[in-house]
N, C-alpha and C positions, 0 to 999 in steps of 0.2 A: 574305841570310837563308837559314837552313837549312830544309829541308822537315820537316814532322812525321814523326817516325820511324815511326809506325804506318802512315802513307800509303806511305812508301818500302817498308816491309816488305811491305805488302799488294800493291803493284805488282810487287815482285820475286817474289812468290808467284803471279803471273799474274792478278791482279785488274785487269781492264781499266778498271773504273770508278774505282779508286784512281789508276791511271795518268792518266786524263783529269783528275781533280782536281788532280794534280800539275802537269800542263802547261797547263791552261786559263788560269791567270793570265798566261801568257807568250805566248799565241798572237798577239795583236795586235802586240806589239813585235817578235816574231820575223818576222812578215810584213813589217813595215816594214824590218827589217834585211835581209831577203832582197831587198826592192825596192831598197834603197840599193846592195847588191852587184851586182844584175843589171839594174836600170833598166827592169824590165818587171813589171807586176802579175801577168800570166799566169805568167811564169817563176817569180816569187816564190811564188805559190800552189803551184805544182808542187814547188818546192824545200822549202817548209814541210811539205807533205804527206809528201814522201819523208823529210824529217828526222825527223818524228814517228814514221814507221814504223820508221826505224832506231833511234830512241830506245827504242821499245817492245821491239824485238828485243834491245837491249843493256841493258835496264833492270836486269838482274842485276849489272851493273858499278857500279850506284849504291849506295853504302853509306849507313848511317844518318846520317852527318855530312855528306852531300853537299850542295853548293850546286847545286840543280837548275837555276837560271838559267844559271850558267856552263857546266854540262854540256850544256844544250840549245844554247847559243850555239856551243859547240865543234862539235857535230854539224851545226848549220845552216850555220855558216861554211864548214866543209870541204865540205859539200854544194854550196854556192854556188861555191866555188873549182873544183870539178869541172865545174859547169855553165858557168862562164866559159870553161873550156878548150873546151867544145863549142860554145857560142853566140857567143863573141867579145864585143866591146863594142857598145853601142847609141849612136846618134847623134841629134842634132837637125840640121835642114838647114843652119843658119847656121854650124855647127861642122864641116862636112864638109871633109876634106882635098881640095884640088884634084885633079880627075881621077878621083875615086871613082865607080865605076859604081853607078847606082841599084839595079841588081839585086843588088848585094853588101851593101846596107845593112839593118841591123836597127835599127828606130827606138826611141828612148826613149819610154816610155809615161807617161801621167799617173797620179797616185796619189790615191785618195780620202782626204780628211782624216778624222781621227779626233776623238773628243771631246776637248775641251781639258783635261779633268782627267787624261788619260793623259799626264802630263808626260814620261814616259820616252821617248815617241815623238819629242819635240823636233821639232815640225813644220817648223822652219827647215831641219832636216837632210834633208828630202825635197824642198826647193824645187828647181825645174827647173835653175837654174844650178848648184847644188851637185851634184845628181844627174848632170848632164851632165859636170861636171868630174871626178867620181869615175870616169867611164867611161874617162878618159884616163890613169888610173893603172894600173900593173900589178895583177894580181889580189891579190897579197900586200900591196902598198902600200895598196890599197883596203881590204882587211880590217883591216890594222893601224890605219889612220886612223879607220875607223868604230868599231872596238872600243875604241881609246884615247880619242878625242876626242868621239865622240858618245855612246858607252855607258859610258865612265868606267872600263873595266877597267884595272888596273895593267899595266905592261910585263911583269912576271913572269907575270901571269895570261894575257895575250895570248900570250906565248911558250909557255905550257903548252897553250893552245888550238890553236896552230898547229904544235906540235911543233918548235919552234925555240928559239934562244937569246934572252935579253933584249937582248943587244947587237945581234942581227939585227933585232929589233923596233924598237929605237931608231933604227937606221940607216934602216929602211924608213919610219918615221914622219918623219924629217928630210927624206927625198927627197920624200915625199908632200906635205909642207907647202910645198915649193917650187912645186908645181903648183897647189895649191888656194889661191885668194886669200881668206883669211879676213878681210881688211880691208873688203871690200864689205859694206855694211849689208844685213841680211837683209830679206826682204819683211815679215816680222813686225814688225821694227823700224820700217821705213818706214811701214807702215800704222798702227802705234801712234802714231808721231810726228805723222802727219797728223790723227789723231782720227776718231772715228766719224762725225761730221757731214760732214767733208770726204770721207771714203771713201764714205758714202752718196750724196753728190752726184756723185762719179765714177761710181758704179754707175748712178744714175738718168740722167745725161747720156749715158753710153755706150749704155745700153739704148734711150733715146728716139731717139738719132741713128740707130741701126740700124733701129728700127721705122719711122722716117720715110724711110729711105734717103737721109739727109742727109750726103753725102760731106764737105761743108765742116765740119760739126759734128764728124764723126769725125776728120778730119785735124787740126782745131784742138786736139784732145785729145792728139795724138801729140807725143812728144819729137822734136827736130830729127833725131836719129840713130836713130829708131825702126826696129825690124825686125819683119817679118811673115812667118811661115812656116806651112806646112800639112802636116806629116807625115801620111801617107806620101808626099806629093809632095816631090821634092827641091828644087823652086824656092823661093826666098825673096826678099823685097824689103826694101830698105833706104832710109830717108829718106822724108820726107813726099811728095815728088813721085812717086817710084816707087810708093809704096803707094797714093796717090791714083789713079794711072793703072790700077793693078791692080784696085782696088775698082770703079772706074767701068766697066771693061771686063769684069768678072767677077761677083763676089758681088753687087754692087748692081743687077744685072739681075734679081735675084729679090726676093721679099718675105720678110722675116725676123721671127722672134720670138725674143727672148733671155730666158732665165731665169737669175738670178744664183745662184751656188753658190761653193764653194771647192774647190781641188785643189792638192796639193803645198804647202799653207800659203799659197796665193796667191788673189787674186781670180780668179774664173772664171765663165764663162757657158755654159750649155747653149744651143746654137743650133739653130733649127728653120727650114727654108725651105718655102714653100708648094709643094704638089704638086697640080696640077689633077686628075690621075688618082685620087690617093688622097682628094682632097677635104679635106685637112687639112695641117697643118704637120708635116713629117717631120724626122727627125734630120739636122742638118747637121754637128754636131761638138761638141767641147768646146774653147772658147777660154780659155786660161790667160794672164792678163795679168801683166806685170811693171811695177810703178809706180816711177817715179823723179822726184823733184821735183814731185810732184803731176800728172805727165803719164804717158801710157802709153808705156813705153820698148820694150816687146816684146809681141807677140801670137803665141802658139803655138797654132794651131788644130789639134787632134787630130781628124782627120776620121772616124776609125773608132772613137772612144771609145764605150763603152757608157754612155749617160747615166744609166741606172738605178743604176749603181754610185756615182753622185754625188748620189743622192737626188732625181733628176729623172725626169719621165715620158719614155717612149720617143717619144711624139709629142704634138701639141697639136691640139685642134679648131679650127675656123675662128674 
């Protein structure tokens, strides 16, 4: 869709309000794009802000027939490519290469869900498994895959955005597809197939088990090959027996309260543990669950997540 010519003309003339009206409809989707590219909400927000500053400085290059969305994506994508060179890739504990030093790691971060009517954000395209897999592509492959398969730009449009050839875009897309497993059902599909009543039951059982400190109830909900990790800690646990031993010796020594939410298009819980000094439940982290076959296949507990970004309070009273 082309932008109204009068808005473009006003923005080119230095009207900051007109510029904001031009870019406002695209802020949310551009932030999600930067997150997919960078794997970090903080880095994505920085990249978006820098991209909009660059767009404002170059708004004179936008003509009356311009496609504002494609123009903004070109700026944001190239800003992210520069950021990737500086930051490198982000990881989850279970995906670490053997021998990686914990001091070298930049961790993948959770992403707050957006309203369902914003269909262009395609919540499944920010799921943790997908976001983590993207990090193992080269920067160019990452950009091509997202622009082509998530955002629906044509190969010719992507070539123009990345200042390369259509043949190079198609080649990068083919290589990226070999890394990304698109056959795995998304969490959106899994949860939809389970149905609201079953999903509500999973949420209630998981919450109740943690409130009661009932390790048997928690473990009973796990898949046989479940994984449990807690970035920024590099350690992770696999299988019911290892997870049980970890929970008994660690987290279940404390009293917990869980509040359900969503993150990365998945079930999630804000977690709060009792603090005697504070006299209340304080932030424990954000647990993002992956469900498979009606069981919890993975728990990724982001210990430093800002719960207020996920519609939750920073702490809870007694």
